[in-house]
C-alpha positions as CSV (number, residue, x, y, z in Angstrom):
1,M,34.4,-6.0,-1.0
2,K,34.9,-7.4,-4.3
3,T,36.7,-6.2,-7.2
4,P,35.0,-4.1,-9.6
5,R,34.9,-5.3,-13.0
6,R,36.7,-2.9,-15.8
7,P,33.9,-0.2,-17.5
8,D,33.4,-1.4,-20.4
9,R,32.9,-4.8,-18.7
10,Y,30.6,-3.2,-16.7
11,M,27.6,-2.7,-18.5
12,E,27.4,-6.3,-19.7
13,C,25.6,-7.5,-16.1
14,F,23.0,-4.8,-16.9
15,P,19.2,-6.3,-18.1
16,S,18.9,-4.6,-21.1
17,S,17.9,-7.9,-22.7
18,P,16.4,-10.8,-21.3
19,K,19.8,-12.7,-22.4
20,R,21.7,-10.8,-20.2
21,R,19.2,-11.1,-17.4
22,K,19.2,-15.0,-17.7
23,A,22.8,-15.1,-17.3
24,F,22.8,-13.2,-13.8
25,A,20.1,-14.8,-12.8
26,P,20.4,-17.3,-9.9
27,R,20.8,-21.3,-10.8
28,T,18.7,-22.4,-8.7
29,T,16.4,-25.6,-9.0
30,I,13.3,-27.4,-7.8
31,S,14.3,-29.5,-5.4
32,P,15.2,-32.8,-6.8
33,L,13.2,-34.7,-3.6
34,M,10.7,-33.2,-4.9
35,D,8.5,-33.6,-8.8
36,P,8.4,-30.4,-10.0
37,I,4.3,-30.7,-10.9
38,V,4.2,-31.3,-6.9
39,A,5.8,-29.1,-6.0
40,I,3.9,-26.5,-7.9
41,I,1.0,-28.1,-5.7
42,V,2.8,-27.6,-2.3
43,I,3.3,-24.3,-2.8
44,L,-0.1,-23.2,-4.2
45,V,-1.9,-25.3,-1.0
46,V,0.5,-24.5,1.7
47,A,0.3,-20.6,0.2
48,K,-3.6,-20.3,0.6
49,V,-4.2,-22.2,3.5
50,F,-1.1,-19.7,5.0
51,G,-3.2,-16.9,3.6
52,E,-6.6,-18.2,4.8
53,G,-4.9,-18.3,8.5
54,L,-3.7,-14.8,8.5
55,E,-7.1,-13.2,6.9
56,R,-8.9,-14.6,9.5
57,L,-6.5,-13.3,11.7
58,G,-7.7,-10.4,10.8
59,Y,-3.7,-9.8,8.8
60,P,-3.5,-9.4,4.3
61,P,-3.4,-12.7,3.3
62,M,0.1,-11.8,0.9
63,I,2.2,-12.1,4.4
64,G,0.9,-15.6,4.7
65,E,2.1,-16.4,1.1
66,I,5.1,-15.3,1.2
67,G,5.1,-16.7,4.7
68,A,4.6,-20.6,3.2
69,G,7.5,-19.6,0.9
70,V,10.0,-19.0,3.2
71,L,9.1,-22.2,5.0
72,L,9.3,-24.1,2.0
73,G,12.1,-22.4,0.7
74,P,16.2,-23.0,1.0
75,A,15.4,-21.0,5.1
76,V,14.0,-23.6,7.0
77,L,12.6,-26.7,5.0
78,G,14.5,-26.5,1.8
79,L,11.8,-28.3,-0.2
80,V,11.7,-26.0,-3.3
81,T,14.0,-23.5,-4.4
82,L,13.3,-20.8,-7.3
83,D,13.7,-22.4,-10.7
84,E,13.2,-21.1,-14.1
85,T,9.5,-22.2,-14.2
86,L,8.4,-20.7,-11.4
87,E,10.6,-17.5,-11.8
88,V,7.5,-17.8,-15.3
89,F,4.7,-18.4,-13.1
90,A,5.8,-15.8,-10.6
91,T,6.2,-13.1,-13.5
92,I,2.8,-13.7,-15.1
93,G,1.5,-13.8,-11.1
94,V,2.8,-9.6,-11.3
95,I,1.6,-9.1,-14.8
96,A,-1.8,-10.5,-13.4
97,L,-1.9,-8.5,-10.2
98,L,-0.9,-5.1,-11.7
99,F,-3.7,-5.9,-15.2
100,I,-6.4,-6.1,-12.5
101,S,-5.2,-3.3,-10.4
102,G,-5.3,-1.2,-13.7
103,V,-8.7,-2.5,-14.4
104,E,-10.6,-1.9,-11.2
105,M,-9.1,1.9,-10.8
106,N,-11.3,4.5,-11.0
107,P,-10.5,6.7,-13.7
108,K,-12.0,9.7,-12.0
109,A,-10.0,9.0,-8.6
110,F,-7.2,8.3,-10.1
111,A,-6.9,11.7,-12.0
112,A,-7.8,13.1,-8.9
113,A,-4.8,12.2,-7.3
114,K,-2.2,12.8,-9.7
115,S,-1.0,15.9,-8.5
116,A,-0.4,13.6,-4.8
117,A,1.1,11.2,-6.3
118,A,3.2,13.3,-8.5
119,F,4.8,15.0,-5.0
120,T,4.5,12.0,-3.5
121,A,6.6,10.0,-5.9
122,G,9.4,13.1,-6.1
123,T,9.6,13.0,-2.2
124,G,9.3,9.3,-2.2
125,V,12.5,8.5,-4.1
126,A,14.6,12.3,-3.1
127,V,13.8,11.6,0.9
128,P,14.8,8.0,1.0
129,F,17.9,8.5,-1.9
130,A,19.3,11.2,0.3
131,L,19.1,9.1,3.2
132,G,20.9,5.9,1.5
133,F,23.8,8.1,0.9
134,L,24.0,9.3,4.4
135,G,23.7,5.7,6.3
136,G,25.8,4.5,3.5
137,A,28.6,7.1,5.0
138,L,27.7,6.8,8.5
139,L,28.1,2.5,8.0
140,G,31.3,3.3,6.5
141,L,30.1,2.3,3.0
142,S,32.3,3.2,-0.4
143,F,30.9,5.9,-3.0
144,A,29.8,2.7,-4.8
145,E,27.5,0.9,-2.1
146,Q,26.4,4.1,-1.0
147,F,24.9,5.1,-4.8
148,F,23.7,1.3,-4.6
149,L,21.9,1.9,-1.0
150,A,20.0,5.1,-2.1
151,V,19.5,3.2,-5.5
152,I,17.4,0.3,-3.5
153,L,15.9,2.6,-0.9
154,S,14.1,4.9,-3.6
155,I,12.4,1.6,-4.4
156,T,8.8,0.8,-4.3
157,S,6.9,-2.8,-4.5
158,I,3.9,-1.8,-6.7
159,G,2.9,-5.6,-6.4
160,V,3.5,-5.5,-3.0
161,S,1.2,-1.9,-2.4
162,V,-1.1,-3.0,-4.7
163,R,-2.1,-6.6,-3.3
164,A,-2.1,-4.8,0.2
165,L,-4.7,-2.4,-1.2
166,I,-7.0,-5.3,-2.0
167,D,-6.6,-7.0,0.7
168,L,-7.9,-4.3,2.6
169,R,-10.2,-3.3,0.4
170,R,-8.9,0.1,0.1
171,L,-7.5,0.9,-3.6
172,D,-10.5,2.7,-4.5
173,S,-9.7,5.3,-2.1
174,L,-8.2,8.6,-2.8
175,V,-4.9,6.9,-0.3
176,G,-5.1,4.2,-2.8
177,N,-4.9,6.3,-5.7
178,T,-2.4,8.2,-4.3
179,V,-0.5,4.8,-3.4
180,I,-0.7,3.5,-6.8
181,G,0.1,6.7,-8.6
182,A,3.7,7.4,-6.5
183,A,4.5,3.5,-7.0
184,V,3.8,3.6,-10.6
185,V,6.1,6.5,-11.0
186,D,8.7,5.3,-8.2
187,D,9.2,2.6,-10.3
188,I,10.3,4.3,-13.6
189,I,12.3,6.3,-11.7
190,G,13.9,3.2,-10.0
191,I,14.9,1.8,-13.9
192,V,16.1,5.0,-14.9
193,L,18.5,4.8,-11.3
194,L,19.4,1.6,-12.7
195,G,20.2,2.8,-15.8
196,V,23.1,4.7,-14.3
197,L,24.1,2.8,-11.2
198,S,27.0,1.1,-12.8
199,P,28.5,4.2,-14.5
200,V,28.1,6.3,-11.5
201,A,29.5,3.7,-9.0
202,L,32.7,3.5,-11.1
203,S,33.2,6.3,-11.9
204,G,31.7,8.7,-8.9
205,R,30.1,11.3,-11.3
206,L,26.7,11.7,-13.0
207,D,26.3,11.3,-16.6
208,L,23.1,12.4,-18.1
209,L,23.3,10.5,-21.5
210,P,21.6,7.2,-19.9
211,L,19.6,9.2,-17.5
212,A,18.1,11.0,-20.4
213,G,17.7,8.3,-22.7
214,A,15.7,6.1,-20.6
215,L,13.4,8.4,-19.1
216,L,12.8,9.1,-22.9
217,L,11.9,5.7,-23.5
218,A,9.5,5.6,-20.9
219,V,7.7,8.9,-21.6
220,L,7.6,7.5,-25.3
221,F,6.2,4.1,-24.5
222,I,3.4,5.7,-22.0
223,G,2.5,8.7,-24.1
224,F,2.2,5.5,-27.0
225,A,0.3,3.2,-25.2
226,F,-2.6,5.7,-24.2
227,T,-2.8,7.3,-27.7
228,I,-2.3,4.9,-30.7
229,G,-1.6,1.5,-28.2
230,R,-5.5,2.3,-26.6
231,R,-7.1,3.1,-29.8
232,L,-5.8,-0.7,-30.8
233,S,-6.5,-2.6,-27.6
234,V,-9.9,-1.3,-27.3
235,W,-10.8,-2.1,-31.0
236,L,-8.8,-5.8,-30.7
237,F,-11.3,-5.9,-27.6
238,R,-14.2,-5.3,-29.4
239,I,-13.2,-7.7,-32.0
240,S,-13.1,-10.9,-30.0
241,R,-16.5,-9.9,-28.4
242,S,-17.9,-10.5,-31.6
243,M,-16.3,-13.9,-31.8
244,L,-18.2,-17.2,-31.6
245,T,-15.9,-19.0,-29.6
246,H,-17.1,-17.8,-26.2
247,E,-13.8,-17.3,-23.9
248,M,-12.0,-14.9,-27.2
249,P,-12.9,-12.4,-25.0
250,Y,-10.9,-13.7,-22.3
251,V,-8.2,-14.5,-24.2
252,A,-8.1,-10.9,-25.8
253,A,-7.8,-9.5,-21.9
254,I,-4.9,-11.5,-21.1
255,A,-2.4,-11.1,-24.4
256,I,-3.2,-7.3,-24.4
257,A,-2.3,-7.7,-20.8
258,L,1.1,-10.3,-21.8
259,A,2.0,-8.2,-24.9
260,T,1.7,-4.3,-22.9
261,A,3.8,-6.0,-20.4
262,A,6.3,-7.6,-22.7
263,A,6.9,-4.1,-24.6
264,A,7.6,-2.3,-21.6
265,H,10.2,-4.8,-21.0
266,A,12.1,-4.8,-24.4
267,L,12.1,-1.1,-23.5
268,G,13.9,-1.7,-20.2
269,L,11.1,-0.8,-18.5
270,H,9.2,-3.8,-15.7
271,Y,6.5,-6.1,-17.3
272,A,4.9,-4.3,-14.1
273,I,4.3,-1.0,-15.5
274,G,3.1,-2.5,-19.1
275,A,0.2,-4.4,-17.3
276,F,-1.2,-1.5,-15.2
277,V,-1.2,0.3,-18.5
278,A,-3.3,-2.1,-20.4
279,G,-5.2,-2.7,-17.2
280,I,-6.0,1.0,-17.2
281,I,-6.7,0.8,-21.2
282,L,-8.9,-1.9,-20.9
283,G,-10.6,-0.7,-17.6
284,R,-14.0,0.1,-18.9
285,Q,-14.7,-2.5,-21.4
286,V,-13.3,-5.3,-19.0
287,R,-15.4,-4.2,-16.5
288,N,-18.2,-4.4,-18.6
289,D,-18.2,-8.3,-19.5
290,R,-18.5,-9.3,-16.1
291,S,-17.6,-12.9,-17.2
292,V,-14.4,-11.8,-18.2
293,F,-13.6,-9.5,-15.0
294,D,-14.6,-12.1,-12.9
295,G,-12.4,-15.3,-14.7
296,I,-9.6,-13.0,-14.8
297,I,-9.5,-12.2,-10.4
298,D,-10.3,-15.7,-9.9
299,F,-7.6,-17.0,-11.8
300,G,-5.2,-14.3,-11.7
301,F,-5.3,-14.7,-7.4
302,G,-6.3,-17.7,-7.5
303,F,-2.9,-19.1,-9.4
304,F,-0.3,-16.8,-10.8
305,V,-0.5,-14.2,-8.0
306,T,-0.1,-16.8,-5.3
307,F,3.2,-17.7,-6.8
308,F,4.8,-14.2,-7.6
309,F,4.3,-13.8,-3.4
310,A,5.4,-17.3,-2.5
311,S,8.5,-16.6,-4.4
312,I,9.6,-13.9,-2.8
313,G,9.7,-16.1,0.3
314,L,11.7,-19.1,-1.4
315,L,14.5,-15.9,-2.1
316,F,15.0,-15.5,1.3
317,S,18.0,-17.3,2.5
318,P,19.5,-15.5,5.3
319,D,23.4,-16.0,5.7
320,P,23.4,-16.1,10.2
321,A,26.9,-13.7,9.9
322,V,24.4,-10.7,8.0
323,F,22.4,-10.7,11.6
324,V,26.0,-9.8,13.4
325,G,26.4,-5.8,14.0
326,L,24.4,-2.9,13.1
327,L,24.1,-3.5,8.8
328,V,20.8,-5.1,8.9
329,P,18.9,-3.6,11.5
330,A,19.7,0.0,10.5
331,L,18.7,-1.2,6.7
332,I,15.4,-1.7,7.8
333,V,15.0,1.4,9.6
334,L,16.3,3.8,6.6
335,A,14.2,1.7,4.3
336,I,10.9,2.2,6.2
337,A,11.4,5.7,8.0
338,G,12.8,7.3,4.9
339,K,9.8,5.7,2.3
340,T,7.6,7.0,5.1
341,L,8.4,10.3,6.1
342,G,8.7,10.8,1.7
343,G,5.6,9.7,1.2
344,Y,4.1,11.7,4.0
345,L,6.0,15.3,3.0
346,G,4.6,14.6,-0.6
347,S,1.1,14.0,0.5
348,R,0.1,15.7,3.3
349,Y,-1.0,18.8,1.8
350,F,-3.0,17.5,-0.2
351,L,-4.9,14.8,2.0
352,A,-6.9,16.3,4.8
353,S,-5.7,14.4,7.5
354,P,-1.8,13.6,9.4
355,A,-2.9,10.0,9.7
356,A,-3.7,9.7,5.6
357,A,-1.1,11.3,4.6
358,L,1.3,9.0,7.2
359,T,-0.8,6.0,4.9
360,V,0.6,6.8,1.9
361,G,4.2,6.5,3.4
362,F,3.5,3.3,5.2
363,G,1.6,2.3,1.4
364,I,5.6,3.1,-0.3
365,S,7.8,1.9,2.1
366,A,7.6,-1.9,0.4
367,R,10.4,-2.8,-1.8
368,G,9.6,-5.8,-3.9
369,E,10.7,-7.9,-7.6
370,I,13.2,-4.8,-9.3
371,A,15.0,-3.8,-5.5
372,L,15.9,-7.5,-6.0
373,V,17.0,-7.6,-9.9
374,V,19.1,-4.1,-8.5
375,A,20.8,-6.0,-6.4
376,Q,21.4,-8.9,-7.7
377,V,23.2,-7.1,-11.5
378,S,25.1,-5.0,-8.2
379,L,26.1,-8.2,-7.1
380,A,27.6,-9.7,-10.8
381,A,28.9,-6.4,-11.1
382,G,31.0,-5.9,-8.3
383,I,29.5,-3.0,-7.3
384,I,28.4,-4.6,-3.7
385,G,29.4,-7.5,-2.1
386,A,28.0,-10.7,-0.8
387,G,27.2,-9.5,2.7
388,L,25.5,-6.4,1.5
389,Y,23.4,-8.2,-0.9
390,S,21.9,-10.4,1.7
391,A,22.1,-7.5,4.2
392,V,19.6,-6.1,1.8
393,T,17.6,-9.4,0.5
394,V,16.9,-9.5,4.7
395,M,15.8,-6.0,4.4
396,V,13.2,-6.6,1.1
397,I,11.5,-9.4,3.2
398,A,11.7,-7.2,5.9
399,T,9.4,-4.1,4.5
400,I,7.0,-6.9,2.9
401,F,5.9,-8.2,5.5
402,A,5.8,-4.3,7.8
403,A,4.2,-2.9,4.9
404,P,0.6,-4.4,5.0
405,L,0.2,-3.8,8.3
406,L,1.6,-0.5,9.2
407,M,-0.9,0.4,6.2
408,K,-3.9,-1.6,8.3
409,W,-2.8,0.5,11.2
410,G,-2.7,4.0,9.4
411,F,-6.3,2.8,8.0
412,A,-7.3,2.0,11.3
413,L,-5.8,5.6,12.7
414,Q,-8.3,6.9,9.9
415,E,-11.3,5.5,11.1
416,R,-11.1,6.2,15.1
417,G,-10.5,9.8,13.4
418,A,-13.5,10.0,11.8
419,R,-15.4,8.6,14.2
420,G,-14.4,11.0,16.5
421,G,-15.9,14.0,14.5
422,R,-13.4,14.9,11.9
423,P,-13.9,12.7,8.6
424,S,-12.5,12.7,5.3
425,A,-12.5,12.1,2.4
426,E,-10.2,10.0,1.8
427,T,-11.7,7.1,4.5
428,Q,-15.1,7.1,2.4
């Protein structure tokens, strides 16, 4: 394992500002064999063709989009690698994805699932966190690596969960609302854990001050967004509808989504949290303007969201040495089993069938962009070595592929149970 740096230099590696985050981002560029515009066209066309093929086979198209990134990226053909331009496209993609999911969310259904989501988030973090420590100890990892593994296994990818639910047409269901609510809370917890990862990994003890500070910022942001932020956003959107320029409401909605995402990021949260909050705040206004609603969905899913999922595949560059031994399969099993068990235990009391609770567990089992950020930061800081970093990257990709397929199977179980004479509210 790489020798850790001194504690006072350690926090410089954490993404507390865009400049620091950029300093430790992977130094990748678009292949010199391909013009940047051509690379964008190739990614878009191949991703959509793969997505269409997977959807015709009955699988979520996001899997095809990720597969296109793997094919075009360093893992297979090496035609395209992730550069700053594509990273910006991918970031806007996850913002668009979460904003759209917030707009489409039924506030009453979401409120009805808040208790289930809160309990699911708690157990969905606690169980994999404990398994991370236990699994790390059994694999012979150091305390710092065990704590890193516990944090990584605790994080859910809200972007993957939302896209899978949209593809499966289950976003506005009790299971869907429980998954999204739990994923939002999990992402906030993941950011808080990221803030304490460095001092805990170095000193071997938990310092409550950074933990409390990060949690307080998250609470203040959400509280401000749903009070003053809501009134300001709704007022701005209404003003835009009175403008003579036809596309002004469309521009206002996008600007509010980006601004809220940027505000969340400035406070140390993920862009996705701010975008989701903005979508909930503007949900009724955007849904009432069908032209704006359809335009955002078409352009979001037709362009930017595609780059988000393709970028995940572009990051996949496996080291053959990583696949020797039990590390990679052990991480994949721990990742899926921990979240599935945690989601099942947290939601079972609130849902009508075991199949529904199992589907919730599947829904929060994917890791994604935040897990990769934590891994990159930990590698740069010396908490983990290159081998564990590569293994975690493979685990993230594996869970992203597995989660939609497991969710599809879980919903099929629910439907079979309903046809067998045991109807449940979450299958409606």
